[in-house]
SEFIZA-3560 file (N, C-alpha, C; in Angstrom, 3 decimals):
REM SEFIZA-3560
<numar><xx>79.281</xx><yy>132.527</yy><zz>97.168</zz><atom>N</atom></numar>
<numar><xx>80.179</xx><yy>131.610</yy><zz>96.519</zz><atom>CA</atom></numar>
<numar><xx>81.570</xx><yy>132.239</yy><zz>96.483</zz><atom>C</atom></numar>
<numar><xx>82.580</xx><yy>131.399</yy><zz>96.655</zz><atom>N</atom></numar>
<numar><xx>83.957</xx><yy>131.860</yy><zz>96.641</zz><atom>CA</atom></numar>
<numar><xx>84.614</xx><yy>131.502</yy><zz>95.323</zz><atom>C</atom></numar>
<numar><xx>85.402</xx><yy>132.407</yy><zz>94.825</zz><atom>N</atom></numar>
<numar><xx>86.149</xx><yy>132.164</yy><zz>93.590</zz><atom>CA</atom></numar>
<numar><xx>87.631</xx><yy>132.120</yy><zz>93.921</zz><atom>C</atom></numar>
<numar><xx>88.311</xx><yy>131.202</yy><zz>93.286</zz><atom>N</atom></numar>
<numar><xx>89.735</xx><yy>131.025</yy><zz>93.518</zz><atom>CA</atom></numar>
<numar><xx>90.523</xx><yy>131.744</yy><zz>92.427</zz><atom>C</atom></numar>
<numar><xx>91.483</xx><yy>132.522</yy><zz>92.841</zz><atom>N</atom></numar>
<numar><xx>92.319</xx><yy>133.258</yy><zz>91.890</zz><atom>CA</atom></numar>
<numar><xx>93.517</xx><yy>132.378</yy><zz>91.507</zz><atom>C</atom></numar>
<numar><xx>93.578</xx><yy>131.901</yy><zz>90.268</zz><atom>N</atom></numar>
<numar><xx>94.669</xx><yy>131.005</yy><zz>89.857</zz><atom>CA</atom></numar>
<numar><xx>96.057</xx><yy>131.633</yy><zz>90.001</zz><atom>C</atom></numar>
<numar><xx>96.154</xx><yy>132.957</yy><zz>89.909</zz><atom>N</atom></numar>
<numar><xx>97.446</xx><yy>133.622</yy><zz>90.021</zz><atom>CA</atom></numar>
<numar><xx>98.010</xx><yy>133.542</yy><zz>91.439</zz><atom>C</atom></numar>
<numar><xx>97.149</xx><yy>133.364</yy><zz>92.436</zz><atom>N</atom></numar>
<numar><xx>97.622</xx><yy>133.322</yy><zz>93.823</zz><atom>CA</atom></numar>
<numar><xx>98.025</xx><yy>131.916</yy><zz>94.260</zz><atom>C</atom></numar>
<numar><xx>97.703</xx><yy>130.909</yy><zz>93.469</zz><atom>N</atom></numar>
<numar><xx>98.074</xx><yy>129.541</yy><zz>93.802</zz><atom>CA</atom></numar>
<numar><xx>99.517</xx><yy>129.274</yy><zz>93.395</zz><atom>C</atom></numar>
<numar><xx>100.205</xx><yy>128.502</yy><zz>94.202</zz><atom>N</atom></numar>
<numar><xx>101.608</xx><yy>128.184</yy><zz>93.885</zz><atom>CA</atom></numar>
<numar><xx>101.639</xx><yy>127.086</yy><zz>92.828</zz><atom>C</atom></numar>
<numar><xx>102.454</xx><yy>127.297</yy><zz>91.808</zz><atom>N</atom></numar>
<numar><xx>102.692</xx><yy>126.280</yy><zz>90.787</zz><atom>CA</atom></numar>
<numar><xx>104.202</xx><yy>126.137</yy><zz>90.610</zz><atom>C</atom></numar>
<numar><xx>104.617</xx><yy>125.273</yy><zz>89.723</zz><atom>N</atom></numar>
<numar><xx>106.059</xx><yy>125.015</yy><zz>89.561</zz><atom>CA</atom></numar>
<numar><xx>106.812</xx><yy>126.260</yy><zz>89.105</zz><atom>C</atom></numar>
<numar><xx>106.185</xx><yy>127.074</yy><zz>88.270</zz><atom>N</atom></numar>
<numar><xx>106.871</xx><yy>128.268</yy><zz>87.752</zz><atom>CA</atom></numar>
<numar><xx>107.065</xx><yy>129.314</yy><zz>88.850</zz><atom>C</atom></numar>
<numar><xx>105.991</xx><yy>129.654</yy><zz>89.574</zz><atom>N</atom></numar>
<numar><xx>106.181</xx><yy>130.682</yy><zz>90.594</zz><atom>CA</atom></numar>
<numar><xx>106.943</xx><yy>130.149</yy><zz>91.804</zz><atom>C</atom></numar>
<numar><xx>106.982</xx><yy>128.822</yy><zz>91.967</zz><atom>N</atom></numar>
<numar><xx>107.835</xx><yy>128.226</yy><zz>93.008</zz><atom>CA</atom></numar>
<numar><xx>109.308</xx><yy>128.508</yy><zz>92.702</zz><atom>C</atom></numar>
<numar><xx>109.695</xx><yy>128.319</yy><zz>91.434</zz><atom>N</atom></numar>
<numar><xx>111.080</xx><yy>128.607</yy><zz>91.023</zz><atom>CA</atom></numar>
<numar><xx>111.405</xx><yy>130.085</yy><zz>91.222</zz><atom>C</atom></numar>
<numar><xx>110.451</xx><yy>130.961</yy><zz>90.893</zz><atom>N</atom></numar>
<numar><xx>110.669</xx><yy>132.389</yy><zz>91.084</zz><atom>CA</atom></numar>
<numar><xx>110.817</xx><yy>132.735</yy><zz>92.565</zz><atom>C</atom></numar>
<numar><xx>110.026</xx><yy>132.083</yy><zz>93.415</zz><atom>N</atom></numar>
<numar><xx>110.124</xx><yy>132.325</yy><zz>94.854</zz><atom>CA</atom></numar>
<numar><xx>111.470</xx><yy>131.866</yy><zz>95.404</zz><atom>C</atom></numar>
<numar><xx>111.980</xx><yy>130.748</yy><zz>94.887</zz><atom>N</atom></numar>
<numar><xx>113.298</xx><yy>130.263</yy><zz>95.314</zz><atom>CA</atom></numar>
<numar><xx>114.374</xx><yy>131.263</yy><zz>94.892</zz><atom>C</atom></numar>
<numar><xx>114.294</xx><yy>131.748</yy><zz>93.661</zz><atom>N</atom></numar>
<numar><xx>115.286</xx><yy>132.706</yy><zz>93.157</zz><atom>CA</atom></numar>
<numar><xx>115.206</xx><yy>134.044</yy><zz>93.896</zz><atom>C</atom></numar>
<numar><xx>114.020</xx><yy>134.407</yy><zz>94.362</zz><atom>N</atom></numar>
<numar><xx>113.858</xx><yy>135.667</yy><zz>95.079</zz><atom>CA</atom></numar>
<numar><xx>114.596</xx><yy>135.646</yy><zz>96.424</zz><atom>C</atom></numar>
<numar><xx>114.718</xx><yy>134.465</yy><zz>97.029</zz><atom>N</atom></numar>
<numar><xx>115.469</xx><yy>134.273</yy><zz>98.278</zz><atom>CA</atom></numar>
<numar><xx>114.994</xx><yy>135.201</yy><zz>99.388</zz><atom>C</atom></numar>
<numar><xx>113.674</xx><yy>135.295</yy><zz>99.551</zz><atom>N</atom></numar>
<numar><xx>113.097</xx><yy>136.106</yy><zz>100.614</zz><atom>CA</atom></numar>
<numar><xx>111.992</xx><yy>135.291</yy><zz>101.304</zz><atom>C</atom></numar>
<numar><xx>112.379</xx><yy>134.375</yy><zz>102.221</zz><atom>N</atom></numar>
<numar><xx>111.390</xx><yy>133.473</yy><zz>102.822</zz><atom>CA</atom></numar>
<numar><xx>110.292</xx><yy>134.182</yy><zz>103.612</zz><atom>C</atom></numar>
<numar><xx>110.580</xx><yy>135.334</yy><zz>104.184</zz><atom>N</atom></numar>
<numar><xx>109.543</xx><yy>136.029</yy><zz>104.946</zz><atom>CA</atom></numar>
<numar><xx>108.428</xx><yy>136.546</yy><zz>104.041</zz><atom>C</atom></numar>
<numar><xx>108.741</xx><yy>136.766</yy><zz>102.773</zz><atom>N</atom></numar>
<numar><xx>107.727</xx><yy>137.241</yy><zz>101.826</zz><atom>CA</atom></numar>
<numar><xx>107.092</xx><yy>136.097</yy><zz>101.033</zz><atom>C</atom></numar>
<numar><xx>107.908</xx><yy>135.112</yy><zz>100.643</zz><atom>N</atom></numar>
<numar><xx>107.419</xx><yy>134.048</yy><zz>99.760</zz><atom>CA</atom></numar>
<numar><xx>107.016</xx><yy>132.782</yy><zz>100.504</zz><atom>C</atom></numar>
<numar><xx>107.607</xx><yy>132.539</yy><zz>101.669</zz><atom>N</atom></numar>
<numar><xx>107.337</xx><yy>131.303</yy><zz>102.406</zz><atom>CA</atom></numar>
<numar><xx>108.186</xx><yy>130.140</yy><zz>101.929</zz><atom>C</atom></numar>
<numar><xx>109.098</xx><yy>130.381</yy><zz>101.002</zz><atom>N</atom></numar>
<numar><xx>109.964</xx><yy>129.330</yy><zz>100.469</zz><atom>CA</atom></numar>
<numar><xx>111.391</xx><yy>129.630</yy><zz>100.899</zz><atom>C</atom></numar>
<numar><xx>112.005</xx><yy>128.696</yy><zz>101.638</zz><atom>N</atom></numar>
<numar><xx>113.375</xx><yy>128.897</yy><zz>102.103</zz><atom>CA</atom></numar>
<numar><xx>114.417</xx><yy>128.544</yy><zz>101.045</zz><atom>C</atom></numar>
<numar><xx>114.202</xx><yy>127.392</yy><zz>100.429</zz><atom>N</atom></numar>
<numar><xx>115.181</xx><yy>126.920</yy><zz>99.437</zz><atom>CA</atom></numar>
<numar><xx>114.503</xx><yy>125.884</yy><zz>98.545</zz><atom>C</atom></numar>
<numar><xx>115.201</xx><yy>125.514</yy><zz>97.491</zz><atom>N</atom></numar>
<numar><xx>114.698</xx><yy>124.505</yy><zz>96.571</zz><atom>CA</atom></numar>
<numar><xx>114.657</xx><yy>123.156</yy><zz>97.284</zz><atom>C</atom></numar>
<numar><xx>113.560</xx><yy>122.454</yy><zz>97.168</zz><atom>N</atom></numar>
<numar><xx>113.410</xx><yy>121.162</yy><zz>97.836</zz><atom>CA</atom></numar>
<numar><xx>114.208</xx><yy>120.091</yy><zz>97.098</zz><atom>C</atom></numar>
<numar><xx>114.969</xx><yy>119.318</yy><zz>97.852</zz><atom>N</atom></numar>
<numar><xx>115.789</xx><yy>118.254</yy><zz>97.254</zz><atom>CA</atom></numar>
<numar><xx>114.936</xx><yy>117.131</yy><zz>96.667</zz><atom>C</atom></numar>
<numar><xx>113.708</xx><yy>116.992</yy><zz>97.130</zz><atom>N</atom></numar>
<numar><xx>112.835</xx><yy>115.948</yy><zz>96.581</zz><atom>CA</atom></numar>
<numar><xx>112.515</xx><yy>116.201</yy><zz>95.110</zz><atom>C</atom></numar>
<numar><xx>112.686</xx><yy>117.420</yy><zz>94.643</zz><atom>N</atom></numar>
<numar><xx>112.416</xx><yy>117.726</yy><zz>93.239</zz><atom>CA</atom></numar>
<numar><xx>113.405</xx><yy>117.054</yy><zz>92.303</zz><atom>C</atom></numar>
<numar><xx>114.507</xx><yy>116.528</yy><zz>92.829</zz><atom>N</atom></numar>
<numar><xx>115.478</xx><yy>115.820</yy><zz>91.985</zz><atom>CA</atom></numar>
<numar><xx>115.007</xx><yy>114.403</yy><zz>91.663</zz><atom>C</atom></numar>
<numar><xx>114.001</xx><yy>113.921</yy><zz>92.366</zz><atom>N</atom></numar>
<numar><xx>113.439</xx><yy>112.592</yy><zz>92.076</zz><atom>CA</atom></numar>
<numar><xx>112.673</xx><yy>112.667</yy><zz>90.758</zz><atom>C</atom></numar>
<numar><xx>112.922</xx><yy>111.737</yy><zz>89.841</zz><atom>N</atom></numar>
<numar><xx>112.205</xx><yy>111.772</yy><zz>88.560</zz><atom>CA</atom></numar>
<numar><xx>110.682</xx><yy>111.671</yy><zz>88.757</zz><atom>C</atom></numar>
<numar><xx>109.957</xx><yy>112.457</yy><zz>88.002</zz><atom>N</atom></numar>
<numar><xx>108.492</xx><yy>112.483</yy><zz>88.009</zz><atom>CA</atom></numar>
<numar><xx>107.900</xx><yy>112.920</yy><zz>89.354</zz><atom>C</atom></numar>
<numar><xx>108.647</xx><yy>113.677</yy><zz>90.125</zz><atom>N</atom></numar>
<numar><xx>108.133</xx><yy>114.173</yy><zz>91.400</zz><atom>CA</atom></numar>
<numar><xx>108.448</xx><yy>115.659</yy><zz>91.546</zz><atom>C</atom></numar>
<numar><xx>107.493</xx><yy>116.411</yy><zz>92.038</zz><atom>N</atom></numar>
<numar><xx>107.693</xx><yy>117.813</yy><zz>92.387</zz><atom>CA</atom></numar>
<numar><xx>106.818</xx><yy>118.111</yy><zz>93.597</zz><atom>C</atom></numar>
<numar><xx>107.360</xx><yy>118.835</yy><zz>94.559</zz><atom>N</atom></numar>
<numar><xx>106.647</xx><yy>119.077</yy><zz>95.810</zz><atom>CA</atom></numar>
<numar><xx>105.351</xx><yy>119.859</yy><zz>95.606</zz><atom>C</atom></numar>
<numar><xx>105.240</xx><yy>120.601</yy><zz>94.548</zz><atom>N</atom></numar>
<numar><xx>104.036</xx><yy>121.387</yy><zz>94.298</zz><atom>CA</atom></numar>
<numar><xx>102.921</xx><yy>120.526</yy><zz>93.708</zz><atom>C</atom></numar>
<numar><xx>103.259</xx><yy>119.631</yy><zz>92.790</zz><atom>N</atom></numar>
<numar><xx>102.219</xx><yy>118.848</yy><zz>92.114</zz><atom>CA</atom></numar>
<numar><xx>101.922</xx><yy>117.518</yy><zz>92.791</zz><atom>C</atom></numar>
<numar><xx>102.837</xx><yy>116.999</yy><zz>93.595</zz><atom>N</atom></numar>
<numar><xx>102.617</xx><yy>115.738</yy><zz>94.291</zz><atom>CA</atom></numar>
<numar><xx>102.389</xx><yy>116.010</yy><zz>95.770</zz><atom>C</atom></numar>
<numar><xx>101.420</xx><yy>115.347</yy><zz>96.334</zz><atom>N</atom></numar>
<numar><xx>101.178</xx><yy>115.501</yy><zz>97.769</zz><atom>CA</atom></numar>
<numar><xx>101.052</xx><yy>114.121</yy><zz>98.397</zz><atom>C</atom></numar>
<numar><xx>101.423</xx><yy>114.048</yy><zz>99.643</zz><atom>N</atom></numar>
<numar><xx>101.345</xx><yy>112.790</yy><zz>100.370</zz><atom>CA</atom></numar>
<numar><xx>100.716</xx><yy>113.049</yy><zz>101.734</zz><atom>C</atom></numar>
<numar><xx>100.195</xx><yy>112.008</yy><zz>102.328</zz><atom>N</atom></numar>
<numar><xx>99.658</xx><yy>112.094</yy><zz>103.673</zz><atom>CA</atom></numar>
<numar><xx>100.781</xx><yy>111.768</yy><zz>104.656</zz><atom>C</atom></numar>
<numar><xx>100.983</xx><yy>112.629</yy><zz>105.598</zz><atom>N</atom></numar>
<numar><xx>102.005</xx><yy>112.433</yy><zz>106.619</zz><atom>CA</atom></numar>
<numar><xx>101.292</xx><yy>111.998</yy><zz>107.895</zz><atom>C</atom></numar>
<numar><xx>101.303</xx><yy>110.712</yy><zz>108.185</zz><atom>N</atom></numar>
<numar><xx>100.541</xx><yy>110.162</yy><zz>109.303</zz><atom>CA</atom></numar>
<numar><xx>100.913</xx><yy>110.826</yy><zz>110.622</zz><atom>C</atom></numar>
<numar><xx>102.204</xx><yy>111.000</yy><zz>110.875</zz><atom>N</atom></numar>
<numar><xx>102.614</xx><yy>111.532</yy><zz>112.180</zz><atom>CA</atom></numar>
<numar><xx>102.067</xx><yy>112.943</yy><zz>112.406</zz><atom>C</atom></numar>
<numar><xx>102.189</xx><yy>113.815</yy><zz>111.424</zz><atom>N</atom></numar>
<numar><xx>101.746</xx><yy>115.192</yy><zz>111.619</zz><atom>CA</atom></numar>
<numar><xx>100.243</xx><yy>115.356</yy><zz>111.411</zz><atom>C</atom></numar>
<numar><xx>99.656</xx><yy>114.590</yy><zz>110.503</zz><atom>N</atom></numar>
<numar><xx>98.231</xx><yy>114.739</yy><zz>110.226</zz><atom>CA</atom></numar>
<numar><xx>97.355</xx><yy>114.080</yy><zz>111.282</zz><atom>C</atom></numar>
<numar><xx>97.747</xx><yy>112.907</yy><zz>111.741</zz><atom>N</atom></numar>
<numar><xx>96.891</xx><yy>112.154</yy><zz>112.651</zz><atom>CA</atom></numar>
<numar><xx>97.358</xx><yy>112.262</yy><zz>114.094</zz><atom>C</atom></numar>
<numar><xx>98.575</xx><yy>111.821</yy><zz>114.379</zz><atom>N</atom></numar>
<numar><xx>98.995</xx><yy>111.752</yy><zz>115.781</zz><atom>CA</atom></numar>
<numar><xx>99.182</xx><yy>113.121</yy><zz>116.416</zz><atom>C</atom></numar>
<numar><xx>99.555</xx><yy>114.122</yy><zz>115.643</zz><atom>N</atom></numar>
<numar><xx>99.695</xx><yy>115.462</yy><zz>116.206</zz><atom>CA</atom></numar>
<numar><xx>98.509</xx><yy>116.350</yy><zz>115.876</zz><atom>C</atom></numar>
<numar><xx>97.625</xx><yy>115.884</yy><zz>115.022</zz><atom>N</atom></numar>
<numar><xx>96.492</xx><yy>116.718</yy><zz>114.611</zz><atom>CA</atom></numar>
<numar><xx>95.168</xx><yy>116.239</yy><zz>115.153</zz><atom>C</atom></numar>
<numar><xx>94.634</xx><yy>115.171</yy><zz>114.606</zz><atom>N</atom></numar>
<numar><xx>93.295</xx><yy>114.710</yy><zz>114.945</zz><atom>CA</atom></numar>
<numar><xx>93.256</xx><yy>113.901</yy><zz>116.230</zz><atom>C</atom></numar>
<numar><xx>94.215</xx><yy>113.034</yy><zz>116.434</zz><atom>N</atom></numar>
<numar><xx>94.168</xx><yy>112.110</yy><zz>117.571</zz><atom>CA</atom></numar>
<numar><xx>94.124</xx><yy>112.801</yy><zz>118.929</zz><atom>C</atom></numar>
<numar><xx>94.971</xx><yy>113.797</yy><zz>119.213</zz><atom>N</atom></numar>
<numar><xx>94.885</xx><yy>114.443</yy><zz>120.528</zz><atom>CA</atom></numar>
<numar><xx>93.534</xx><yy>115.115</yy><zz>120.763</zz><atom>C</atom></numar>
<numar><xx>92.968</xx><yy>115.727</yy><zz>119.722</zz><atom>N</atom></numar>
<numar><xx>91.663</xx><yy>116.353</yy><zz>119.859</zz><atom>CA</atom></numar>
<numar><xx>90.588</xx><yy>115.314</yy><zz>120.139</zz><atom>C</atom></numar>
<numar><xx>90.652</xx><yy>114.208</yy><zz>119.413</zz><atom>N</atom></numar>
<numar><xx>89.682</xx><yy>113.128</yy><zz>119.598</zz><atom>CA</atom></numar>
<numar><xx>89.821</xx><yy>112.525</yy><zz>120.998</zz><atom>C</atom></numar>
<numar><xx>91.053</xx><yy>112.332</yy><zz>121.458</zz><atom>N</atom></numar>
<numar><xx>91.279</xx><yy>111.772</yy><zz>122.788</zz><atom>CA</atom></numar>
<numar><xx>90.742</xx><yy>112.710</yy><zz>123.857</zz><atom>C</atom></numar>
<numar><xx>90.920</xx><yy>114.000</yy><zz>123.675</zz><atom>N</atom></numar>
<numar><xx>90.414</xx><yy>114.984</yy><zz>124.626</zz><atom>CA</atom></numar>
<numar><xx>88.887</xx><yy>114.937</yy><zz>124.674</zz><atom>C</atom></numar>
<numar><xx>88.259</xx><yy>114.869</yy><zz>123.515</zz><atom>N</atom></numar>
<numar><xx>86.791</xx><yy>114.804</yy><zz>123.464</zz><atom>CA</atom></numar>
<numar><xx>86.286</xx><yy>113.523</yy><zz>124.113</zz><atom>C</atom></numar>
<numar><xx>86.941</xx><yy>112.392</yy><zz>123.835</zz><atom>N</atom></numar>
<numar><xx>86.526</xx><yy>111.124</yy><zz>124.439</zz><atom>CA</atom></numar>
<numar><xx>86.683</xx><yy>111.165</yy><zz>125.949</zz><atom>C</atom></numar>
<numar><xx>87.788</xx><yy>111.739</yy><zz>126.440</zz><atom>N</atom></numar>
<numar><xx>88.026</xx><yy>111.838</yy><zz>127.877</zz><atom>CA</atom></numar>
<numar><xx>86.941</xx><yy>112.695</yy><zz>128.527</zz><atom>C</atom></numar>
<numar><xx>86.631</xx><yy>113.835</yy><zz>127.921</zz><atom>N</atom></numar>
<numar><xx>85.600</xx><yy>114.725</yy><zz>128.461</zz><atom>CA</atom></numar>
<numar><xx>84.246</xx><yy>114.043</yy><zz>128.448</zz><atom>C</atom></numar>
<numar><xx>83.913</xx><yy>113.364</yy><zz>127.350</zz><atom>N</atom></numar>
<numar><xx>82.631</xx><yy>112.671</yy><zz>127.258</zz><atom>CA</atom></numar>
<numar><xx>82.530</xx><yy>111.586</yy><zz>128.324</zz><atom>C</atom></numar>
<numar><xx>83.601</xx><yy>110.815</yy><zz>128.510</zz><atom>N</atom></numar>
<numar><xx>83.578</xx><yy>109.753</yy><zz>129.512</zz><atom>CA</atom></numar>
<numar><xx>83.403</xx><yy>110.319</yy><zz>130.915</zz><atom>C</atom></numar>
<numar><xx>84.030</xx><yy>111.439</yy><zz>131.219</zz><atom>N</atom></numar>
<numar><xx>83.865</xx><yy>112.083</yy><zz>132.526</zz><atom>CA</atom></numar>
<numar><xx>82.424</xx><yy>112.530</yy><zz>132.718</zz><atom>C</atom></numar>
<numar><xx>81.824</xx><yy>113.110</yy><zz>131.677</zz><atom>N</atom></numar>
<numar><xx>80.430</xx><yy>113.542</yy><zz>131.777</zz><atom>CA</atom></numar>
<numar><xx>79.497</xx><yy>112.358</yy><zz>131.948</zz><atom>C</atom></numar>
<numar><xx>79.789</xx><yy>111.256</yy><zz>131.260</zz><atom>N</atom></numar>
<numar><xx>78.957</xx><yy>110.072</yy><zz>131.368</zz><atom>CA</atom></numar>
<numar><xx>79.027</xx><yy>109.509</yy><zz>132.791</zz><atom>C</atom></numar>
<numar><xx>80.213</xx><yy>109.452</yy><zz>133.365</zz><atom>N</atom></numar>
<numar><xx>80.363</xx><yy>108.955</yy><zz>134.737</zz><atom>CA</atom></numar>
<numar><xx>79.603</xx><yy>109.861</yy><zz>135.699</zz><atom>C</atom></numar>
<numar><xx>79.710</xx><yy>111.168</yy><zz>135.488</zz><atom>N</atom></numar>
<numar><xx>78.972</xx><yy>112.108</yy><zz>136.328</zz><atom>CA</atom></numar>
<numar><xx>77.473</xx><yy>111.858</yy><zz>136.208</zz><atom>C</atom></numar>
<numar><xx>76.992</xx><yy>111.683</yy><zz>134.980</zz><atom>N</atom></numar>
<numar><xx>75.563</xx><yy>111.466</yy><zz>134.735</zz><atom>CA</atom></numar>
<numar><xx>75.095</xx><yy>110.186</yy><zz>135.432</zz><atom>C</atom></numar>
<numar><xx>75.864</xx><yy>109.127</yy><zz>135.311</zz><atom>N</atom></numar>
<numar><xx>75.484</xx><yy>107.856</yy><zz>135.939</zz><atom>CA</atom></numar>
<numar><xx>75.504</xx><yy>107.989</yy><zz>137.458</zz><atom>C</atom></numar>
<numar><xx>76.535</xx><yy>108.628</yy><zz>138.008</zz><atom>N</atom></numar>
<numar><xx>76.622</xx><yy>108.797</yy><zz>139.458</zz><atom>CA</atom></numar>
<numar><xx>75.505</xx><yy>109.689</yy><zz>139.981</zz><atom>C</atom></numar>
<numar><xx>75.137</xx><yy>110.709</yy><zz>139.249</zz><atom>N</atom></numar>
<numar><xx>74.125</xx><yy>111.656</yy><zz>139.699</zz><atom>CA</atom></numar>
<numar><xx>72.737</xx><yy>111.038</yy><zz>139.677</zz><atom>C</atom></numar>
<numar><xx>72.397</xx><yy>110.333</yy><zz>138.610</zz><atom>N</atom></numar>
<numar><xx>71.060</xx><yy>109.769</yy><zz>138.459</zz><atom>CA</atom></numar>
<numar><xx>70.969</xx><yy>108.311</yy><zz>138.829</zz><atom>C</atom></numar>
<numar><xx>72.090</xx><yy>107.675</yy><zz>139.007</zz><atom>N</atom></numar>
<numar><xx>72.074</xx><yy>106.268</yy><zz>139.397</zz><atom>CA</atom></numar>
<numar><xx>72.074</xx><yy>105.300</yy><zz>138.237</zz><atom>C</atom></numar>
<numar><xx>71.621</xx><yy>105.713</yy><zz>137.095</zz><atom>N</atom></numar>
<numar><xx>71.604</xx><yy>104.864</yy><zz>135.906</zz><atom>CA</atom></numar>
<numar><xx>71.960</xx><yy>105.692</yy><zz>134.691</zz><atom>C</atom></numar>
<numar><xx>72.294</xx><yy>105.009</yy><zz>133.639</zz><atom>N</atom></numar>
<numar><xx>72.555</xx><yy>105.701</yy><zz>132.385</zz><atom>CA</atom></numar>
<numar><xx>71.252</xx><yy>105.722</yy><zz>131.604</zz><atom>C</atom></numar>
<numar><xx>70.919</xx><yy>106.893</yy><zz>131.032</zz><atom>N</atom></numar>
<numar><xx>69.639</xx><yy>107.016</yy><zz>130.343</zz><atom>CA</atom></numar>
<numar><xx>69.767</xx><yy>107.016</yy><zz>128.830</zz><atom>C</atom></numar>
<numar><xx>70.914</xx><yy>106.631</yy><zz>128.316</zz><atom>N</atom></numar>
<numar><xx>71.022</xx><yy>106.613</yy><zz>126.853</zz><atom>CA</atom></numar>
<numar><xx>71.421</xx><yy>105.291</yy><zz>126.331</zz><atom>C</atom></numar>
//
């Protein structure tokens, strides 16, 4: 079983400290996000699904590659045996 260390998770307080530290290579934070100026929104506590990066650049190309490979194998199987057996 894995245990999560709450101190290692980013929250609003340590996010502010990381911004003030101004060391992106160590903290991973370049600057304060402008979206934090929106009322009732903070980049740490609110998350959204980004369709372009999550699906079209993530899952879809992998799925298309698998479908293409499967279709090629199916054509080979049909050509080799003369019929499809599934």
